ZADO-1210 file (C-alpha; in nm, 4 decimals, padded with zeros to 6 digits):
<atoms>
<atom x="-02.3637" y="-01.8359" z="-02.4260" code="MET" pos="1"/>
<atom x="-02.3717" y="-02.1489" z="-02.2123" code="ILE" pos="2"/>
<atom x="-02.7098" y="-02.2110" z="-02.0549" code="GLY" pos="3"/>
<atom x="-02.7098" y="-02.0948" z="-01.6947" code="ARG" pos="4"/>
<atom x="-02.9313" y="-02.3770" z="-01.5696" code="ARG" pos="5"/>
<atom x="-02.6977" y="-02.6373" z="-01.7214" code="ALA" pos="6"/>
<atom x="-02.3914" y="-02.4643" z="-01.5837" code="LEU" pos="7"/>
<atom x="-02.5293" y="-02.4487" z="-01.2293" code="LEU" pos="8"/>
<atom x="-02.6306" y="-02.8134" z="-01.2457" code="ALA" pos="9"/>
<atom x="-02.3120" y="-02.9509" z="-01.3930" code="ALA" pos="10"/>
<atom x="-02.0654" y="-02.6913" z="-01.2698" code="GLY" pos="11"/>
<atom x="-01.8333" y="-02.7440" z="-01.5659" code="ALA" pos="12"/>
<atom x="-01.7545" y="-02.6247" z="-01.9132" code="LEU" pos="13"/>
<atom x="-01.5030" y="-02.8119" z="-02.1268" code="THR" pos="14"/>
<atom x="-01.3588" y="-03.1013" z="-01.9230" code="PRO" pos="15"/>
<atom x="-00.9832" y="-03.1194" z="-01.9052" code="LEU" pos="16"/>
<atom x="-00.8600" y="-03.4581" z="-02.0164" code="VAL" pos="17"/>
<atom x="-00.6492" y="-03.6135" z="-01.7426" code="ALA" pos="18"/>
<atom x="-00.3086" y="-03.7369" z="-01.8382" code="GLY" pos="19"/>
<atom x="-00.1417" y="-04.0577" z="-01.7366" code="THR" pos="20"/>
<atom x="-00.1193" y="-04.1563" z="-01.3720" code="GLN" pos="21"/>
<atom x="00.1299" y="-03.9324" z="-01.1939" code="SER" pos="22"/>
<atom x="00.4443" y="-04.0463" z="-01.0210" code="SER" pos="23"/>
<atom x="00.2903" y="-03.9279" z="-00.6937" code="TRP" pos="24"/>
<atom x="00.0006" y="-04.1719" z="-00.7320" code="ALA" pos="25"/>
<atom x="00.2320" y="-04.4602" z="-00.8259" code="GLN" pos="26"/>
<atom x="00.4942" y="-04.4117" z="-00.5558" code="SER" pos="27"/>
<atom x="00.5298" y="-04.6743" z="-00.2777" code="PRO" pos="28"/>
<atom x="00.6265" y="-04.3793" z="-00.0499" code="TRP" pos="29"/>
<atom x="00.2913" y="-04.2102" z="-00.0967" code="LYS" pos="30"/>
<atom x="00.1590" y="-04.3107" z="00.2457" code="GLY" pos="31"/>
<atom x="00.4436" y="-04.1401" z="00.4321" code="TYR" pos="32"/>
<atom x="00.4950" y="-03.8424" z="00.2056" code="TYR" pos="33"/>
<atom x="00.1235" y="-03.7666" z="00.1616" code="ALA" pos="34"/>
<atom x="00.1308" y="-03.5938" z="00.5004" code="THR" pos="35"/>
<atom x="00.3501" y="-03.3154" z="00.6215" code="GLY" pos="36"/>
<atom x="00.4729" y="-02.9997" z="00.4589" code="MET" pos="37"/>
<atom x="00.7627" y="-02.7561" z="00.4825" code="LYS" pos="38"/>
<atom x="00.7367" y="-02.3787" z="00.5210" code="HIS" pos="39"/>
<atom x="01.0093" y="-02.1595" z="00.3768" code="ARG" pos="40"/>
<atom x="01.0193" y="-01.7830" z="00.4292" code="ALA" pos="41"/>
<atom x="01.1172" y="-01.5969" z="00.1125" code="VAL" pos="42"/>
<atom x="01.1982" y="-01.2391" z="00.0173" code="ARG" pos="43"/>
<atom x="01.2257" y="-01.1275" z="-00.3434" code="PHE" pos="44"/>
<atom x="01.2362" y="-00.8130" z="-00.5511" code="ALA" pos="45"/>
<atom x="00.9019" y="-00.6957" z="-00.6828" code="GLY" pos="46"/>
<atom x="00.8392" y="-00.4253" z="-00.9400" code="ALA" pos="47"/>
<atom x="00.9706" y="-00.0734" z="-00.8990" code="GLY" pos="48"/>
<atom x="01.2219" y="-00.1591" z="-00.6279" code="GLY" pos="49"/>
<atom x="00.9780" y="-00.3002" z="-00.3712" code="ALA" pos="50"/>
<atom x="01.0753" y="-00.6076" z="-00.1672" code="MET" pos="51"/>
<atom x="00.8063" y="-00.8685" z="-00.1158" code="LEU" pos="52"/>
<atom x="00.7901" y="-01.1185" z="00.1701" code="ALA" pos="53"/>
<atom x="00.6163" y="-01.4506" z="00.1353" code="GLY" pos="54"/>
<atom x="00.5874" y="-01.8162" z="00.2238" code="THR" pos="55"/>
<atom x="00.6814" y="-02.1094" z="00.0033" code="LEU" pos="56"/>
<atom x="00.4847" y="-02.4126" z="00.1207" code="LEU" pos="57"/>
<atom x="00.6293" y="-02.7397" z="-00.0042" code="LEU" pos="58"/>
<atom x="00.4788" y="-03.0879" z="00.0256" code="PRO" pos="59"/>
<atom x="00.7087" y="-03.3381" z="00.1933" code="ARG" pos="60"/>
<atom x="00.7056" y="-03.5237" z="-00.1398" code="TRP" pos="61"/>
<atom x="00.9419" y="-03.2525" z="-00.2685" code="SER" pos="62"/>
<atom x="01.2228" y="-03.4159" z="-00.0669" code="GLU" pos="63"/>
<atom x="01.2190" y="-03.6999" z="-00.3224" code="LEU" pos="64"/>
<atom x="01.1445" y="-03.5253" z="-00.6492" code="GLN" pos="65"/>
<atom x="01.0423" y="-03.1930" z="-00.8010" code="LYS" pos="66"/>
<atom x="00.6799" y="-03.0846" z="-00.7600" code="VAL" pos="67"/>
<atom x="00.4493" y="-02.8425" z="-00.9421" code="PRO" pos="68"/>
<atom x="00.4019" y="-02.4920" z="-00.8013" code="GLY" pos="69"/>
<atom x="00.1281" y="-02.2306" z="-00.7869" code="VAL" pos="70"/>
<atom x="00.1503" y="-01.8581" z="-00.7075" code="VAL" pos="71"/>
<atom x="-00.1398" y="-01.7439" z="-00.4864" code="LEU" pos="72"/>
<atom x="-00.2526" y="-01.3812" z="-00.5315" code="ILE" pos="73"/>
<atom x="-00.4592" y="-01.1992" z="-00.2698" code="ALA" pos="74"/>
<atom x="-00.7684" y="-00.9888" z="-00.3328" code="GLY" pos="75"/>
<atom x="-00.8258" y="-00.6190" z="-00.2875" code="SER" pos="76"/>
<atom x="-00.7383" y="-00.3947" z="00.0043" code="GLY" pos="77"/>
<atom x="-00.4765" y="-00.4614" z="00.2727" code="PRO" pos="78"/>
<atom x="-00.5019" y="-00.8394" z="00.2341" code="THR" pos="79"/>
<atom x="-00.1968" y="-01.0347" z="00.3450" code="ASP" pos="80"/>
<atom x="-00.0367" y="-01.3562" z="00.2231" code="ARG" pos="81"/>
<atom x="-00.2830" y="-01.5686" z="00.4231" code="ASP" pos="82"/>
<atom x="-00.5892" y="-01.3932" z="00.2803" code="GLY" pos="83"/>
<atom x="-00.6653" y="-01.1851" z="00.5908" code="ASN" pos="84"/>
<atom x="-00.7615" y="-00.8188" z="00.6010" code="ASN" pos="85"/>
<atom x="-00.7362" y="-00.5999" z="00.9145" code="PRO" pos="86"/>
<atom x="-01.0587" y="-00.4258" z="00.8096" code="LEU" pos="87"/>
<atom x="-01.2430" y="-00.7569" z="00.8675" code="ILE" pos="88"/>
<atom x="-01.2840" y="-00.8816" z="01.2242" code="ALA" pos="89"/>
<atom x="-01.2714" y="-01.2504" z="01.1286" code="GLU" pos="90"/>
<atom x="-00.9695" y="-01.4245" z="00.9741" code="ARG" pos="91"/>
<atom x="-01.0753" y="-01.6161" z="00.6623" code="PRO" pos="92"/>
<atom x="-00.7211" y="-01.7585" z="00.6154" code="ASP" pos="93"/>
<atom x="-00.8332" y="-01.8348" z="00.2604" code="LEU" pos="94"/>
<atom x="-00.4930" y="-01.8377" z="00.0894" code="LEU" pos="95"/>
<atom x="-00.3304" y="-02.0228" z="00.3787" code="LYS" pos="96"/>
<atom x="-00.5993" y="-02.2901" z="00.3569" code="GLN" pos="97"/>
<atom x="-00.5607" y="-02.3165" z="-00.0205" code="ILE" pos="98"/>
<atom x="-00.1831" y="-02.3502" z="00.0196" code="ALA" pos="99"/>
<atom x="-00.2335" y="-02.6369" z="00.2645" code="GLU" pos="100"/>
<atom x="-00.4858" y="-02.8068" z="00.0344" code="LEU" pos="101"/>
<atom x="-00.2373" y="-02.7889" z="-00.2505" code="LEU" pos="102"/>
<atom x="00.0495" y="-02.9209" z="-00.0381" code="ALA" pos="103"/>
<atom x="-00.1638" y="-03.2189" z="00.0635" code="ALA" pos="104"/>
<atom x="-00.2177" y="-03.2839" z="-00.3095" code="ALA" pos="105"/>
<atom x="00.1565" y="-03.2759" z="-00.3848" code="GLY" pos="106"/>
<atom x="00.1649" y="-02.9170" z="-00.5150" code="ILE" pos="107"/>
<atom x="00.3831" y="-02.6371" z="-00.3762" code="ALA" pos="108"/>
<atom x="00.2624" y="-02.2797" z="-00.3482" code="SER" pos="109"/>
<atom x="00.4091" y="-01.9342" z="-00.3021" code="LEU" pos="110"/>
<atom x="00.1943" y="-01.6697" z="-00.1354" code="ARG" pos="111"/>
<atom x="00.3151" y="-01.3227" z="-00.0465" code="TYR" pos="112"/>
<atom x="00.2225" y="-01.0006" z="00.1304" code="ASP" pos="113"/>
<atom x="00.1296" y="-00.7402" z="-00.1269" code="LYS" pos="114"/>
<atom x="00.3363" y="-00.4242" z="-00.1448" code="ARG" pos="115"/>
<atom x="00.2561" y="-00.1923" z="00.1443" code="GLY" pos="116"/>
<atom x="00.1265" y="-00.4808" z="00.3584" code="ILE" pos="117"/>
<atom x="00.2687" y="-00.7134" z="00.6232" code="GLY" pos="118"/>
<atom x="00.6406" y="-00.7810" z="00.5941" code="ALA" pos="119"/>
<atom x="00.6728" y="-00.6446" z="00.2402" code="SER" pos="120"/>
<atom x="00.7996" y="-00.2937" z="00.1657" code="THR" pos="121"/>
<atom x="00.5693" y="-00.0566" z="00.3551" code="PRO" pos="122"/>
<atom x="00.3596" y="00.2121" z="00.1961" code="ARG" pos="123"/>
<atom x="00.5617" y="00.5315" z="00.1385" code="PRO" pos="124"/>
<atom x="00.4930" y="00.8146" z="00.3802" code="THR" pos="125"/>
<atom x="00.6130" y="01.0943" z="00.1537" code="GLY" pos="126"/>
<atom x="00.4359" y="01.3004" z="-00.1098" code="ALA" pos="127"/>
<atom x="00.1134" y="01.1843" z="-00.2720" code="LEU" pos="128"/>
<atom x="00.2951" y="01.1402" z="-00.6046" code="GLU" pos="129"/>
<atom x="00.5412" y="00.8966" z="-00.4441" code="GLU" pos="130"/>
<atom x="00.2548" y="00.6916" z="-00.3029" code="GLN" pos="131"/>
<atom x="00.0779" y="00.6920" z="-00.6399" code="GLU" pos="132"/>
<atom x="00.3909" y="00.5598" z="-00.8142" code="ARG" pos="133"/>
<atom x="00.4304" y="00.2864" z="-00.5522" code="PHE" pos="134"/>
<atom x="00.0716" y="00.1625" z="-00.5947" code="PHE" pos="135"/>
<atom x="00.0408" y="00.1881" z="-00.9729" code="VAL" pos="136"/>
<atom x="-00.1417" y="-00.1057" z="-01.1390" code="TRP" pos="137"/>
<atom x="00.1608" y="-00.2143" z="-01.3420" code="ASP" pos="138"/>
<atom x="00.3601" y="-00.2608" z="-01.0202" code="ASN" pos="139"/>
<atom x="00.1020" y="-00.5038" z="-00.8831" code="PHE" pos="140"/>
<atom x="00.1042" y="-00.6951" z="-01.2121" code="VAL" pos="141"/>
<atom x="00.4843" y="-00.6934" z="-01.2079" code="GLY" pos="142"/>
<atom x="00.4802" y="-00.8287" z="-00.8519" code="ASP" pos="143"/>
<atom x="00.2821" y="-01.1323" z="-00.9677" code="VAL" pos="144"/>
<atom x="00.5367" y="-01.1972" z="-01.2429" code="ALA" pos="145"/>
<atom x="00.8177" y="-01.1541" z="-00.9883" code="ALA" pos="146"/>
<atom x="00.6511" y="-01.4044" z="-00.7556" code="ALA" pos="147"/>
<atom x="00.6347" y="-01.6542" z="-01.0420" code="HIS" pos="148"/>
<atom x="01.0041" y="-01.5965" z="-01.1046" code="GLY" pos="149"/>
<atom x="01.0763" y="-01.6544" z="-00.7352" code="GLU" pos="150"/>
<atom x="00.8775" y="-01.9791" z="-00.7433" code="LEU" pos="151"/>
<atom x="01.0870" y="-02.1030" z="-01.0360" code="LEU" pos="152"/>
<atom x="01.4074" y="-02.0198" z="-00.8516" code="ARG" pos="153"/>
<atom x="01.3599" y="-02.3021" z="-00.5990" code="HIS" pos="154"/>
<atom x="01.5097" y="-02.6389" z="-00.6903" code="ASP" pos="155"/>
<atom x="01.2073" y="-02.8348" z="-00.5670" code="GLU" pos="156"/>
<atom x="00.9771" y="-02.6821" z="-00.8296" code="ILE" pos="157"/>
<atom x="00.9132" y="-02.8284" z="-01.1745" code="LYS" pos="158"/>
<atom x="00.9760" y="-02.5275" z="-01.3993" code="PRO" pos="159"/>
<atom x="00.7404" y="-02.6673" z="-01.6646" code="TYR" pos="160"/>
<atom x="00.4426" y="-02.7171" z="-01.4265" code="ALA" pos="161"/>
<atom x="00.3370" y="-02.3872" z="-01.2718" code="THR" pos="162"/>
<atom x="00.0122" y="-02.1914" z="-01.2417" code="ALA" pos="163"/>
<atom x="-00.1344" y="-01.8708" z="-01.1019" code="LEU" pos="164"/>
<atom x="-00.4342" y="-01.8628" z="-00.8663" code="LEU" pos="165"/>
<atom x="-00.5928" y="-01.5252" z="-00.7957" code="GLY" pos="166"/>
<atom x="-00.8791" y="-01.4522" z="-00.5589" code="HIS" pos="167"/>
<atom x="-01.1224" y="-01.1695" z="-00.6384" code="SER" pos="168"/>
<atom x="-00.9151" y="-00.8692" z="-00.7538" code="GLU" pos="169"/>
<atom x="-00.6157" y="-01.1045" z="-00.7397" code="GLY" pos="170"/>
<atom x="-00.7722" y="-01.2886" z="-01.0319" code="GLY" pos="171"/>
<atom x="-00.7606" y="-00.9682" z="-01.2376" code="LEU" pos="172"/>
<atom x="-00.3910" y="-00.9333" z="-01.1555" code="LEU" pos="173"/>
<atom x="-00.3384" y="-01.3003" z="-01.2456" code="ALA" pos="174"/>
<atom x="-00.5014" y="-01.2437" z="-01.5844" code="LEU" pos="175"/>
<atom x="-00.2894" y="-00.9376" z="-01.6542" code="ALA" pos="176"/>
<atom x="00.0302" y="-01.1068" z="-01.5378" code="ALA" pos="177"/>
<atom x="-00.0452" y="-01.4250" z="-01.7344" code="ALA" pos="178"/>
<atom x="-00.0611" y="-01.2198" z="-02.0525" code="GLY" pos="179"/>
<atom x="00.2689" y="-01.0510" z="-01.9715" code="ALA" pos="180"/>
<atom x="00.4374" y="-01.3802" z="-01.8816" code="LEU" pos="181"/>
<atom x="00.3117" y="-01.5479" z="-02.1980" code="ALA" pos="182"/>
<atom x="00.4601" y="-01.2668" z="-02.4053" code="ALA" pos="183"/>
<atom x="00.8097" y="-01.3046" z="-02.2629" code="ARG" pos="184"/>
<atom x="00.8373" y="-01.6581" z="-02.1228" code="THR" pos="185"/>
<atom x="00.8425" y="-01.9444" z="-02.3688" code="MET" pos="186"/>
<atom x="00.9686" y="-02.3006" z="-02.3610" code="GLY" pos="187"/>
<atom x="00.9880" y="-02.5207" z="-02.0507" code="PRO" pos="188"/>
<atom x="00.9463" y="-02.2317" z="-01.8043" code="ARG" pos="189"/>
<atom x="00.6167" y="-02.1245" z="-01.9555" code="ARG" pos="190"/>
<atom x="00.3162" y="-02.0760" z="-01.7272" code="LEU" pos="191"/>
<atom x="00.0872" y="-02.3770" z="-01.7574" code="HIS" pos="192"/>
<atom x="-00.2443" y="-02.2922" z="-01.5882" code="GLY" pos="193"/>
<atom x="-00.4675" y="-02.0269" z="-01.4351" code="LEU" pos="194"/>
<atom x="-00.7292" y="-02.0427" z="-01.1582" code="VAL" pos="195"/>
<atom x="-00.9730" y="-01.7532" z="-01.1165" code="LEU" pos="196"/>
<atom x="-01.1469" y="-01.7691" z="-00.7783" code="ALA" pos="197"/>
<atom x="-01.4414" y="-01.5318" z="-00.7176" code="ALA" pos="198"/>
<atom x="-01.3024" y="-01.3139" z="-00.9961" code="THR" pos="199"/>
<atom x="-01.5311" y="-01.0700" z="-01.1782" code="PRO" pos="200"/>
<atom x="-01.5812" y="-01.1137" z="-01.5505" code="GLY" pos="201"/>
<atom x="-01.6846" y="-00.7537" z="-01.6104" code="ARG" pos="202"/>
<atom x="-01.4642" y="-00.4442" z="-01.5784" code="PRO" pos="203"/>
<atom x="-01.4176" y="-00.3369" z="-01.2185" code="LEU" pos="204"/>
<atom x="-01.5947" y="-00.0065" z="-01.2865" code="ALA" pos="205"/>
<atom x="-01.9130" y="-00.1999" z="-01.3668" code="ASP" pos="206"/>
<atom x="-01.8721" y="-00.4191" z="-01.0578" code="ILE" pos="207"/>
<atom x="-01.8329" y="-00.1164" z="-00.8284" code="VAL" pos="208"/>
<atom x="-02.1366" y="00.0515" z="-00.9827" code="ARG" pos="209"/>
<atom x="-02.3453" y="-00.2619" z="-00.9267" code="ALA" pos="210"/>
<atom x="-02.2243" y="-00.3044" z="-00.5670" code="GLN" pos="211"/>
<atom x="-02.3115" y="00.0562" z="-00.4847" code="ILE" pos="212"/>
<atom x="-02.6535" y="00.0229" z="-00.6483" code="ALA" pos="213"/>
<atom x="-02.7266" y="-00.2841" z="-00.4347" code="ARG" pos="214"/>
<atom x="-02.5837" y="-00.1648" z="-00.1041" code="GLY" pos="215"/>
<atom x="-02.5926" y="00.2170" z="-00.1032" code="ALA" pos="216"/>
<atom x="-02.8320" y="00.3545" z="-00.3669" code="PRO" pos="217"/>
<atom x="-02.7974" y="00.7205" z="-00.2519" code="PRO" pos="218"/>
<atom x="-02.4265" y="00.7048" z="-00.3463" code="LEU" pos="219"/>
<atom x="-02.4833" y="00.5951" z="-00.7059" code="VAL" pos="220"/>
<atom x="-02.4513" y="00.9405" z="-00.8625" code="GLU" pos="221"/>
<atom x="-02.1587" y="01.0706" z="-00.6513" code="PRO" pos="222"/>
<atom x="-01.9653" y="00.7442" z="-00.6999" code="VAL" pos="223"/>
<atom x="-02.0270" y="00.7618" z="-01.0742" code="GLU" pos="224"/>
<atom x="-01.8798" y="01.1118" z="-01.0791" code="ARG" pos="225"/>
<atom x="-01.5747" y="00.9893" z="-00.8876" code="THR" pos="226"/>
<atom x="-01.5232" y="00.6924" z="-01.1203" code="ILE" pos="227"/>
<atom x="-01.5462" y="00.9182" z="-01.4255" code="SER" pos="228"/>
<atom x="-01.2943" y="01.1619" z="-01.2783" code="ALA" pos="229"/>
<atom x="-01.0460" y="00.8843" z="-01.1946" code="ILE" pos="230"/>
<atom x="-01.0749" y="00.7192" z="-01.5342" code="MET" pos="231"/>
<atom x="-01.0254" y="01.0542" z="-01.7084" code="THR" pos="232"/>
<atom x="-00.7437" y="01.2069" z="-01.5030" code="ALA" pos="233"/>
<atom x="-00.5859" y="00.9137" z="-01.3164" code="GLY" pos="234"/>
<atom x="-00.6229" y="01.0980" z="-00.9842" code="ARG" pos="235"/>
<atom x="-00.8670" y="01.0557" z="-00.6971" code="VAL" pos="236"/>
<atom x="-01.0572" y="01.3839" z="-00.6539" code="PRO" pos="237"/>
<atom x="-00.9628" y="01.5736" z="-00.3393" code="ALA" pos="238"/>
<atom x="-01.2069" y="01.6117" z="-00.0532" code="GLY" pos="239"/>
<atom x="-01.4148" y="01.2995" z="-00.1077" code="LEU" pos="240"/>
<atom x="-01.6689" y="01.2322" z="00.1685" code="PRO" pos="241"/>
<atom x="-01.5779" y="00.9649" z="00.4185" code="ARG" pos="242"/>
<atom x="-01.8162" y="00.7070" z="00.2711" code="GLU" pos="243"/>
<atom x="-01.6156" y="00.7119" z="-00.0540" code="GLN" pos="244"/>
<atom x="-01.2645" y="00.7213" z="00.0927" code="GLN" pos="245"/>
<atom x="-01.2463" y="00.3456" z="00.1573" code="LEU" pos="246"/>
<atom x="-01.3400" y="00.2791" z="-00.2053" code="LEU" pos="247"/>
<atom x="-01.1122" y="00.5471" z="-00.3481" code="PHE" pos="248"/>
<atom x="-00.8027" y="00.6152" z="-00.1314" code="PRO" pos="249"/>
<atom x="-00.6221" y="00.9363" z="-00.2307" code="PRO" pos="250"/>
<atom x="-00.3063" y="00.7525" z="-00.3466" code="TYR" pos="251"/>
<atom x="-00.4901" y="00.4960" z="-00.5621" code="ALA" pos="252"/>
<atom x="-00.5699" y="00.7123" z="-00.8652" code="GLY" pos="253"/>
<atom x="-00.3223" y="00.5630" z="-01.1177" code="PRO" pos="254"/>
<atom x="-00.3971" y="00.2099" z="-00.9937" code="PHE" pos="255"/>
<atom x="-00.7717" y="00.2586" z="-01.0211" code="LEU" pos="256"/>
<atom x="-00.7501" y="00.4221" z="-01.3634" code="GLN" pos="257"/>
<atom x="-00.6077" y="00.0964" z="-01.5010" code="SER" pos="258"/>
<atom x="-00.7973" y="-00.1447" z="-01.2742" code="ALA" pos="259"/>
<atom x="-01.1405" y="00.0068" z="-01.3382" code="LEU" pos="260"/>
<atom x="-01.0933" y="-00.0176" z="-01.7149" code="ALA" pos="261"/>
<atom x="-00.9328" y="-00.3651" z="-01.7279" code="PHE" pos="262"/>
<atom x="-01.1576" y="-00.6109" z="-01.9156" code="ASP" pos="263"/>
<atom x="-01.1046" y="-00.9576" z="-01.7642" code="PRO" pos="264"/>
<atom x="-01.3161" y="-01.1442" z="-02.0195" code="ALA" pos="265"/>
<atom x="-01.1218" y="-00.9915" z="-02.3079" code="LYS" pos="266"/>
<atom x="-00.7931" y="-01.0771" z="-02.1352" code="ALA" pos="267"/>
<atom x="-00.9012" y="-01.4382" z="-02.0784" code="LEU" pos="268"/>
<atom x="-01.0220" y="-01.4783" z="-02.4376" code="ALA" pos="269"/>
<atom x="-00.6723" y="-01.3887" z="-02.5559" code="GLY" pos="270"/>
<atom x="-00.4893" y="-01.6415" z="-02.3366" code="LEU" pos="271"/>
<atom x="-00.3872" y="-01.9828" z="-02.4692" code="ASP" pos="272"/>
<atom x="-00.3783" y="-02.1220" z="-02.1160" code="LEU" pos="273"/>
<atom x="-00.5805" y="-02.3857" z="-01.9303" code="ALA" pos="274"/>
<atom x="-00.8187" y="-02.2059" z="-01.6938" code="CYS" pos="275"/>
<atom x="-01.0438" y="-02.3021" z="-01.4042" code="LEU" pos="276"/>
<atom x="-01.3133" y="-02.0632" z="-01.2756" code="ILE" pos="277"/>
<atom x="-01.4282" y="-02.1182" z="-00.9157" code="LEU" pos="278"/>
<atom x="-01.7256" y="-01.9182" z="-00.7931" code="GLN" pos="279"/>
<atom x="-01.9559" y="-01.9236" z="-00.4936" code="GLY" pos="280"/>
<atom x="-02.3249" y="-01.9224" z="-00.5712" code="GLY" pos="281"/>
<atom x="-02.3853" y="-01.7120" z="-00.2573" code="ALA" pos="282"/>
<atom x="-02.1164" y="-01.4529" z="-00.3387" code="ASP" pos="283"/>
<atom x="-02.2550" y="-01.1050" z="-00.2590" code="ARG" pos="284"/>
<atom x="-01.9580" y="-00.9154" z="-00.4059" code="GLN" pos="285"/>
<atom x="-01.9090" y="-01.0881" z="-00.7414" code="VAL" pos="286"/>
<atom x="-02.2601" y="-01.2006" z="-00.8192" code="VAL" pos="287"/>
<atom x="-02.3488" y="-01.5068" z="-01.0267" code="PRO" pos="288"/>
<atom x="-02.4331" y="-01.5051" z="-01.3027" code="MET" pos="289"/>
<atom x="-02.4215" y="-01.1450" z="-01.4186" code="ALA" pos="290"/>
<atom x="-02.0645" y="-01.0836" z="-01.3030" code="ASP" pos="291"/>
<atom x="-01.9351" y="-01.4291" z="-01.4025" code="ILE" pos="292"/>
<atom x="-02.0966" y="-01.5033" z="-01.7371" code="GLN" pos="293"/>
<atom x="-01.8499" y="-01.2947" z="-01.9436" code="PRO" pos="294"/>
<atom x="-01.5622" y="-01.5146" z="-01.8200" code="LEU" pos="295"/>
<atom x="-01.7555" y="-01.8300" z="-01.9039" code="ILE" pos="296"/>
<atom x="-01.8331" y="-01.6941" z="-02.2489" code="ASP" pos="297"/>
<atom x="-01.4620" y="-01.6179" z="-02.2939" code="ALA" pos="298"/>
<atom x="-01.3746" y="-01.9797" z="-02.2077" code="LEU" pos="299"/>
<atom x="-01.6089" y="-02.0934" z="-02.4833" code="GLY" pos="300"/>
<atom x="-01.4323" y="-01.8719" z="-02.7394" code="GLN" pos="301"/>
<atom x="-01.0946" y="-02.0412" z="-02.6863" code="ARG" pos="302"/>
<atom x="-00.9382" y="-02.3699" z="-02.7856" code="THR" pos="303"/>
<atom x="-00.7441" y="-02.4028" z="-02.4591" code="ALA" pos="304"/>
<atom x="-00.8994" y="-02.6281" z="-02.1913" code="PRO" pos="305"/>
<atom x="-01.1308" y="-02.4645" z="-01.9408" code="GLY" pos="306"/>
<atom x="-01.3830" y="-02.5456" z="-01.6692" code="GLU" pos="307"/>
<atom x="-01.6180" y="-02.3434" z="-01.4503" code="ALA" pos="308"/>
<atom x="-01.7744" y="-02.4389" z="-01.1177" code="LEU" pos="309"/>
<atom x="-02.0433" y="-02.2300" z="-00.9503" code="ILE" pos="310"/>
<atom x="-02.0999" y="-02.3885" z="-00.6097" code="ALA" pos="311"/>
<atom x="-02.4328" y="-02.3353" z="-00.4346" code="ALA" pos="312"/>
<atom x="-02.4212" y="-02.2000" z="-00.0790" code="GLY" pos="313"/>
<atom x="-02.0600" y="-02.0805" z="-00.1066" code="VAL" pos="314"/>
<atom x="-01.9426" y="-01.7275" z="-00.0240" code="SER" pos="315"/>
<atom x="-01.7023" y="-01.4832" z="-00.1849" code="HIS" pos="316"/>
<atom x="-01.4292" y="-01.6303" z="00.0386" code="ASN" pos="317"/>
<atom x="-01.5166" y="-01.9812" z="-00.0886" code="LEU" pos="318"/>
<atom x="-01.6603" y="-02.0870" z="00.2501" code="LYS" pos="319"/>
<atom x="-01.9952" y="-02.2526" z="00.3156" code="LEU" pos="320"/>
<atom x="-02.2781" y="-02.0179" z="00.4131" code="ILE" pos="321"/>
<atom x="-02.4298" y="-02.1563" z="00.7342" code="THR" pos="322"/>
<atom x="-02.7267" y="-01.9194" z="00.7574" code="TRP" pos="323"/>
<atom x="-02.8814" y="-01.6573" z="00.5255" code="PRO" pos="324"/>
<atom x="-02.7025" y="-01.3576" z="00.6786" code="THR" pos="325"/>
<atom x="-02.3670" y="-01.5330" z="00.7230" code="SER" pos="326"/>
<atom x="-02.0760" y="-01.3306" z="00.5786" code="PRO" pos="327"/>
<atom x="-01.9018" y="-01.6538" z="00.4795" code="GLY" pos="328"/>
<atom x="-01.5615" y="-01.5750" z="00.6331" code="PHE" pos="329"/>
<atom x="-01.5231" y="-01.8593" z="00.8804" code="ALA" pos="330"/>
<atom x="-01.4474" y="-02.2275" z="00.8432" code="GLY" pos="331"/>
<atom x="-01.2529" y="-02.4302" z="00.5880" code="PRO" pos="332"/>
<atom x="-01.2705" y="-02.3932" z="00.2116" code="VAL" pos="333"/>
<atom x="-01.5974" y="-02.5468" z="00.0954" code="ALA" pos="334"/>
<atom x="-01.5379" y="-02.9163" z="00.0154" code="PRO" pos="335"/>
<atom x="-01.6816" y="-02.8880" z="-00.3366" code="VAL" pos="336"/>
<atom x="-01.4385" y="-02.6039" z="-00.4122" code="ILE" pos="337"/>
<atom x="-01.1421" y="-02.7839" z="-00.2534" code="ALA" pos="338"/>
<atom x="-01.2161" y="-03.1049" z="-00.4425" code="ASP" pos="339"/>
<atom x="-01.2510" y="-02.9326" z="-00.7798" code="LYS" pos="340"/>
<atom x="-00.9352" y="-02.7262" z="-00.7296" code="LEU" pos="341"/>
<atom x="-00.7112" y="-03.0214" z="-00.6487" code="THR" pos="342"/>
<atom x="-00.8701" y="-03.2652" z="-00.8940" code="SER" pos="343"/>
<atom x="-00.8249" y="-03.0106" z="-01.1749" code="TRP" pos="344"/>
<atom x="-00.4710" y="-02.9034" z="-01.0929" code="LEU" pos="345"/>
<atom x="-00.3190" y="-03.2456" z="-01.0247" code="ARG" pos="346"/>
<atom x="-00.3561" y="-03.3906" z="-01.3751" code="PRO" pos="347"/>
<atom x="-00.2870" y="-03.0512" z="-01.5368" code="LEU" pos="348"/>
<atom x="00.0448" y="-03.0060" z="-01.3518" code="LEU" pos="349"/>
<atom x="00.1383" y="-03.3739" z="-01.3167" code="GLY" pos="350"/>
<atom x="00.1238" y="-03.3855" z="-00.9362" code="ALA" pos="351"/>
</atoms>
């Protein structure tokens, strides 16, 4: 295990060796093309017949030559392509801000509304079984793979320089999809990198248990019974009290059965893929170091390049905490996170 004190001080694991200077850095047009970006609305087929709506954000540099591309994957709940959730009063705009940071660094991005959200195929209104099929875990993983395929479809994108970036639960989906893509996509269209932002390193069942123990101790036993029932039967028990319904919606049984059991550290250990872990030191949902250390340990078990940054005073939404009780939704992406993200991706993808 990497020493926690050293990790917090240095913020890195195995440094990624930068390649030769990119064509972006050498270009005499850099001054003009370093600013400005192009938005392109996209619609593409997801898994199981769903249609997904998204935004391809291209740097102006793409008018001259192909650029790398990254798929951005939202976290849990009804979170849209920009990283906003109607259950939260403030608008973090996390994925929108990341897309703009990447465009300014010469990297395109594709972000999309998850199934059932925004302009994507809405949640079914029929029988519970229909809703369960729509929201099954494998469909969400398949949607990530479909988004990567949509990214590759655009002529401006270098097919040999793509990555996935998942935030929170989106990082779990990125890990699952990266494994699936690696199994069926070889050669020049192969996925090249992975960024896990505020992503738990322990199974989601353990994360939920810990969150409940911290925030609502009286619910520990009833939530444990619900988790056990879901993991056994793949159905959310009927008649849950209101305080559990947000955690365990009735239609989410098959999704949660897979998601709660998914082991992110094991998945990462099996990937031969460059990986960057970005984590806020003030994250109250995915807590350093207990929830992160398994991912860092997994990086150390691999031969593929990897780095980890745990940034002090940064929230789950990768924003600076301005006072002790701040939820960390507002403002831009913390500069230390933004700098590490772009400085890591540019040499990796040749931007």
